C-alpha positions as CSV (number, residue, x, y, z in Angstrom):
1,M,-46.9,11.7,47.9
2,S,-45.0,11.7,44.7
3,S,-41.4,12.5,44.6
4,K,-40.2,14.0,41.3
5,T,-36.6,14.0,40.4
6,P,-35.4,17.3,39.1
7,Q,-34.7,17.2,35.4
8,T,-31.3,18.5,34.3
9,P,-31.5,20.6,31.2
10,L,-30.1,19.1,28.0
11,P,-26.9,20.8,26.7
12,D,-27.2,23.1,23.8
13,R,-26.3,21.3,20.6
14,R,-24.5,24.3,19.1
15,A,-22.4,24.8,22.2
16,M,-21.4,21.1,22.0
17,L,-20.3,21.4,18.4
18,Q,-18.4,24.5,19.1
19,A,-16.6,23.0,22.1
20,R,-15.5,20.0,20.1
21,P,-11.9,20.2,18.9
22,A,-11.5,20.8,15.2
23,I,-10.3,17.8,13.1
24,P,-7.1,18.8,11.4
25,A,-7.2,18.8,7.6
26,K,-5.4,16.0,5.9
27,K,-2.6,16.9,3.7
28,P,-3.3,15.9,0.1
29,L,-1.3,13.0,-1.3
30,D,1.5,13.8,-3.7
31,P,0.8,12.3,-7.1
32,R,4.5,12.0,-8.1
33,P,5.1,8.6,-6.5
34,Y,2.1,7.2,-8.3
35,W,3.4,8.4,-11.7
36,F,6.8,7.1,-10.9
37,G,5.4,3.7,-9.9
38,L,3.2,3.6,-13.0
39,V,6.0,4.3,-15.4
40,G,8.5,2.2,-13.5
41,G,6.0,-0.7,-13.3
42,L,5.2,-0.4,-17.0
43,F,8.8,-0.6,-18.1
44,T,9.7,-3.3,-15.6
45,G,6.7,-5.4,-16.8
46,L,7.6,-4.9,-20.4
47,I,11.3,-5.9,-19.9
48,G,10.2,-8.9,-17.8
49,A,7.8,-10.1,-20.5
50,Y,10.5,-9.6,-23.2
51,M,13.0,-11.6,-21.1
52,F,10.5,-14.4,-20.4
53,N,9.5,-14.7,-24.0
54,R,13.1,-14.7,-25.2
55,A,14.2,-17.3,-22.6
56,A,11.2,-19.5,-23.5
57,Q,12.1,-19.4,-27.2
58,E,15.7,-20.3,-26.5
59,A,14.8,-23.1,-24.2
60,T,12.5,-24.9,-26.6
61,K,13.5,-26.2,-30.0
62,D,10.1,-27.2,-31.3
63,G,8.4,-24.0,-30.3
64,E,6.3,-25.5,-27.5
65,I,6.5,-23.6,-24.2
66,K,6.3,-25.7,-21.1
67,P,3.7,-24.6,-18.5
68,I,4.8,-22.6,-15.5
69,E,4.6,-24.5,-12.2
70,T,2.5,-23.3,-9.3
71,G,5.6,-23.3,-7.0
72,Q,7.3,-20.9,-9.4
73,I,4.4,-18.5,-9.3
74,F,4.2,-18.7,-5.5
75,G,7.9,-18.0,-5.2
76,L,7.6,-15.0,-7.6
77,A,4.7,-13.6,-5.7
78,L,6.7,-13.8,-2.4
79,A,9.6,-12.0,-4.1
80,M,7.3,-9.3,-5.3
81,I,5.8,-8.8,-1.8
82,T,9.3,-8.4,-0.5
83,V,10.1,-5.8,-3.1
84,M,6.9,-3.9,-2.2
85,R,7.9,-3.9,1.4
86,Q,11.3,-2.6,0.6
87,I,9.8,0.2,-1.5
88,A,7.5,1.2,1.4
89,E,10.5,1.3,3.8
90,L,12.2,3.9,1.6
91,A,9.6,6.5,2.8
92,R,10.4,5.9,6.5
93,P,13.2,7.8,8.2
94,P,16.3,5.8,9.1
95,E,16.4,4.4,12.6
96,T,19.4,5.0,14.8
97,N,20.8,1.9,16.3
98,T,22.2,3.4,19.5
99,K,22.4,1.2,22.5
100,K,21.7,2.7,25.9
């Protein structure tokens, strides 16, 4: 006596693909912020390099520039991260501070 379990038919693959909800198309990114960031970063970097070079020449009388300390670089990196976060926050809508 052998008991066979009835086999359930496998679902049709085409029917499964048609029943699956469509993935909405992503909106393409706007290239204008990239161009603005590129041009703004270029000019900001050039002005910063000019100001650094001029300050270094004024601070030294014998023409020797003293090396930059690690703490100064670390502080500058933290300040740049803060500026990047503030730029990213510009794209978000303002939050309302209403207390309930």
